[in-house]
C-alpha positions in Angstrom: -0.1 -0.3 -0.1 1.6 3.4 -0.8 1.4 6.1 1.6 -0.8 8.5 -0.3 -3.6 5.9 -0.3 -3.0 4.8 3.4 -3.6 8.6 4.3 -2.5 10.5 7.3 -1.6 8.9 10.3 -1.6 10.2 13.9 0.5 13.6 14.0 -0.8 14.6 10.9 2.0 12.5 9.0 2.1 10.1 6.4 3.2 6.5 7.2 6.8 5.7 6.6 8.1 2.4 4.5 7.4 -0.4 6.9 5.1 1.1 9.5 2.4 -1.5 10.2 -0.3 0.3 8.6 -2.7 -2.6 8.5 -2.5 -3.2 12.3 -3.3 0.7 13.3 -6.0 0.9 11.0 -7.5 -2.2 12.4 -7.0 -0.6 15.7 -8.2 2.8 14.7 -11.7 1.5 13.4 -12.3 -1.1 16.4 -11.1 1.2 19.6 -14.1 3.4 19.4 -16.6 0.4 19.0 -15.0 -1.6 21.8 -15.0 1.3 24.1 -18.3 2.1 23.1 -19.4 -1.6 24.0 -17.8 -1.3 27.7 -20.4 1.4 28.6 -24.1 -0.1 28.4 -27.3 0.4 29.9 -30.2 -1.9 30.4 -32.5 -0.5 27.7 -35.0 0.3 30.4 -33.1 3.0 32.2 -34.9 6.2 32.2 -33.1 9.3 31.0 -34.2 12.8 32.3 -35.3 14.9 29.2 -34.2 18.6 28.6 -38.1 19.4 29.6 -38.2 17.7 32.5 -39.9 14.7 31.5 -38.3 10.9 31.5 -37.9 8.3 28.8 -36.3 4.8 28.7 -32.9 4.7 26.7 -34.9 2.2 24.1 -37.4 5.3 23.6 -34.9 7.7 22.9 -34.0 8.8 19.0 -31.4 10.8 17.6 -32.6 14.8 17.6 -34.3 14.2 21.4 -33.1 16.8 24.2 -32.0 15.1 27.1 -30.8 16.7 30.3 -26.7 16.8 29.7 -24.4 17.8 32.1 -20.3 18.7 32.6 -17.9 17.4 34.6 -18.7 19.7 37.5 -22.2 18.3 37.6 -23.4 21.4 36.0 -26.8 20.4 34.1 -28.1 22.0 30.5 -30.2 20.7 27.5 -28.2 18.6 25.3 -29.2 16.7 21.8 -28.9 13.2 21.2 -26.8 12.5 18.4 -27.2 8.4 18.3 -28.6 5.6 20.1 -27.0 2.2 20.0 -28.0 -1.2 20.4 -24.8 -2.9 22.1 -26.3 -6.2 21.8 -26.1 -8.8 25.3 -23.4 -7.9 27.8 -23.0 -8.8 31.7 -24.3 -6.4 33.9 -24.7 -5.2 37.5 -27.4 -4.1 39.6 -26.6 -1.3 42.1 -28.3 0.8 44.5 -26.9 4.1 46.0 -28.3 6.0 48.7 -27.8 9.5 50.6 -26.8 9.4 54.3 -30.2 10.6 55.2 -31.8 7.8 53.0 -34.1 10.5 50.9 -32.5 9.9 47.8 -31.8 6.8 46.1 -30.4 5.7 42.9 -30.6 2.4 41.2 -28.9 1.4 38.3 -28.4 -1.6 35.8 -25.4 -1.5 33.4 -22.0 -2.7 32.6 -19.5 -2.4 35.5 -17.2 -0.4 33.1 -19.9 2.4 32.5 -18.7 5.5 33.7 -20.5 7.9 36.2 -19.6 10.8 38.2 -18.2 10.1 41.8 -16.9 11.7 44.7 -13.7 10.8 45.4 -11.9 10.1 48.7 -10.5 13.5 48.4 -13.7 15.1 47.7 -13.0 15.6 44.2 -15.7 15.1 41.6 -14.3 12.6 38.7 -15.7 10.6 36.2 -14.9 6.9 36.9 -16.1 3.4 36.1 -18.7 2.4 38.2 -17.0 -1.0 39.5 -14.7 1.7 40.9 -16.9 4.1 42.8 -17.5 4.1 46.4 -19.5 7.0 46.4 -21.9 8.7 43.5 -22.3 12.0 42.6 -26.1 13.3 42.4 -27.4 15.6 40.1 -28.5 17.4 43.3 -24.9 17.6 44.4 -24.1 15.5 47.0 -22.4 12.1 47.5 -24.7 9.0 47.5 -23.4 5.6 49.3 -23.3 2.2 47.7 -25.9 0.1 49.5 -26.1 -2.8 47.2 -23.9 -4.1 43.9 -24.6 -7.5 42.5 -23.5 -8.9 38.8 -26.6 -10.5 37.5 -27.1 -14.0 36.6 -27.1 -13.6 32.7 -26.4 -11.3 30.0 -28.7 -8.1 29.7 -29.7 -6.4 26.2 -27.8 -3.2 26.3 -28.0 0.2 24.9 -26.6 3.6 25.1 -26.8 7.1 23.9 -24.2 9.8 22.3 -25.1 13.2 23.7 -23.7 16.3 22.0 -22.2 18.2 24.8 -18.4 18.6 25.5 -18.2 16.1 28.5 -20.5 13.6 26.7 -22.4 13.4 30.4 -26.2 12.8 30.7 -28.5 12.7 33.7 -30.6 9.3 34.8 -34.2 10.0 35.9 -32.9 8.9 39.3 -30.5 11.8 39.3 -27.1 9.7 38.5 -24.5 11.8 36.0 -23.4 9.2 33.7 -20.9 9.1 30.5 -22.3 8.2 26.9 -20.8 6.1 24.1 -18.9 9.0 22.8 -15.2 7.8 22.3 -12.9 9.0 25.5 -9.6 7.4 24.6 -7.1 8.1 21.9 -6.3 6.2 19.0 -4.0 3.6 18.8 -0.4 4.8 18.5 -1.7 8.3 19.2 -1.1 10.9 22.0 -4.0 13.1 20.9 -7.7 12.6 21.5 -8.8 11.9 17.8 -11.4 8.9 16.8 -9.7 8.1 13.6 -6.3 7.9 12.2 -7.5 9.0 8.8 -7.9 12.1 7.4 
């Protein structure tokens, strides 16, 4: 394959003779799909819409307006760009509650799905559910894990992609979570491109 046919690589350069262009191309194509598949929700997960109503993930369509969020926990309307059916995945059921017990969040998702959480240093950070001890609530405080259980059989899973800088949205129960927007870098690249092609 000639360099021009291969196209621009990471760091905006053509490949050199001997570069493993096939391997890099495969990684560039498969990495977003793989990462999206790690972040999945039960299709019946209810999402807060921008107008205050709720819809299950399976009923959301591209163009719908959901309640988006940023990494500070601030919320605002965000357009849905895509809806993904990610097939059967192993999922967990988790329940989170405030210290007073007056706020409860229940989630069924893959253990790798990322949520805003409160760290041990009381910072707000995005982490996979399996690594969280305190979930950050849309209401601005920490929720503590009450129960966490791997479900016996794989669950059909879905996710949405929202159009905001941090790619976060709010569940109907108040959890702030990430969407399927690719968040890693391209294999072999230190930037945040989704594809190594131009």
